[in-house]
C-alpha positions as CSV (number, residue, x, y, z in Angstrom):
1,M,5.5,64.2,118.7
2,Y,7.8,61.8,117.0
3,Q,6.5,63.0,113.6
4,I,7.1,66.6,114.6
5,F,10.7,65.7,115.6
6,R,11.3,64.0,112.3
7,L,9.9,67.0,110.4
8,Y,12.2,69.3,112.4
9,A,15.2,66.9,111.7
10,L,14.5,67.0,108.0
11,H,14.2,70.8,108.1
12,M,17.6,71.0,109.8
13,L,19.0,68.6,107.3
14,E,17.8,70.8,104.5
15,R,19.0,74.0,106.2
16,E,22.5,72.6,106.8
17,A,22.6,70.3,103.7
18,S,26.1,71.6,102.8
19,E,27.5,70.6,106.2
20,F,26.0,67.1,106.0
21,F,27.2,66.6,102.4
22,S,30.7,67.9,103.0
23,S,31.2,65.6,106.0
24,S,30.0,62.6,103.7
25,A,27.2,61.9,106.1
26,I,24.6,62.1,103.3
27,T,24.5,62.1,99.5
28,V,22.9,64.7,97.2
29,R,20.3,62.2,96.2
30,Q,19.3,61.6,99.9
31,I,19.0,65.4,100.4
32,Q,16.7,65.6,97.4
33,L,14.6,62.7,98.6
34,A,14.4,64.3,102.0
35,R,13.1,67.5,100.5
36,T,10.6,66.0,98.2
37,T,9.3,62.7,99.4
38,A,10.0,62.5,103.2
39,E,8.8,66.0,104.1
40,M,5.7,65.9,102.0
41,K,4.7,62.5,103.5
42,L,5.3,63.8,107.0
43,L,3.3,67.0,106.3
44,E,0.4,64.8,105.1
45,E,0.5,62.7,108.3
46,I,0.9,65.7,110.6
47,R,-1.9,67.9,109.1
48,P,-5.0,66.2,110.5
49,P,-4.0,66.1,114.1
50,A,-2.5,69.6,113.8
51,V,-5.8,71.0,112.6
52,R,-7.7,69.3,115.4
53,L,-5.1,70.6,117.9
54,V,-5.5,74.2,116.7
55,D,-9.3,73.9,116.6
56,A,-9.2,72.8,120.2
57,W,-7.9,76.2,121.2
58,Y,-11.1,77.8,119.8
59,F,-9.4,80.7,118.0
60,P,-12.2,82.9,116.7
61,D,-12.7,82.3,113.0
62,C,-14.9,84.9,111.4
63,R,-14.4,83.4,107.9
64,C,-17.0,80.7,107.6
65,D,-16.7,80.7,103.8
66,G,-13.4,78.8,103.7
67,K,-11.5,81.6,102.1
68,V,-9.0,82.1,104.8
69,Y,-5.9,82.4,102.5
70,E,-7.7,84.7,100.1
71,D,-8.6,87.0,103.0
72,L,-5.1,86.8,104.4
73,F,-3.6,87.8,101.0
74,H,-6.1,90.6,100.6
75,R,-5.2,92.0,104.0
76,A,-1.5,91.7,103.4
77,S,-1.4,93.0,99.9
78,E,-4.1,95.7,99.7
79,L,-4.9,96.8,103.2
80,N,-1.4,97.0,104.6
81,P,-0.2,100.7,104.6
82,L,3.4,99.6,104.1
83,N,2.4,98.7,100.5
84,A,2.2,102.4,99.7
85,T,6.0,102.5,100.2
86,T,8.3,101.6,97.3
87,I,11.9,100.8,97.8
88,D,14.1,101.9,94.9
89,P,16.3,98.9,93.9
90,Y,18.9,101.0,92.2
91,P,21.8,101.9,94.5
92,E,22.8,105.0,92.4
93,S,19.4,106.6,93.0
94,E,19.3,109.6,95.3
95,V,16.0,108.5,96.9
96,L,15.9,105.0,98.3
97,V,12.3,105.0,99.7
98,K,9.6,106.4,97.6
99,T,6.1,107.0,98.9
100,D,2.9,107.9,97.1
101,E,3.5,111.6,98.0
102,I,6.9,111.7,96.3
103,E,5.4,110.0,93.2
104,K,2.6,112.7,93.1
105,V,5.2,115.5,93.3
106,K,7.3,114.0,90.6
107,S,4.3,113.5,88.3
108,K,3.4,117.2,88.7
109,L,6.9,118.3,87.6
């Protein structure tokens, strides 16, 4: 639990870095070291017990091939119906949300 607390403290330090720096509680170099060295070391230490803890809950894992992230990306990018919606980034455009149907109508014109 102490390692989790330290990781959270480093996260808060990074999130509120400007406050810590402006109050002279920490230097820019210390903030950089917290981001690169300290967090990565803690994540390496926390990972093995975290994996065992999650495995102890026996969440069903249908993916026995080890391609969990590839499957997650596939589901999020290709199978999600929201990906058929395109948001127009130009504020002067009359249509902010474009769907496949609107695109088909425009292509016929």
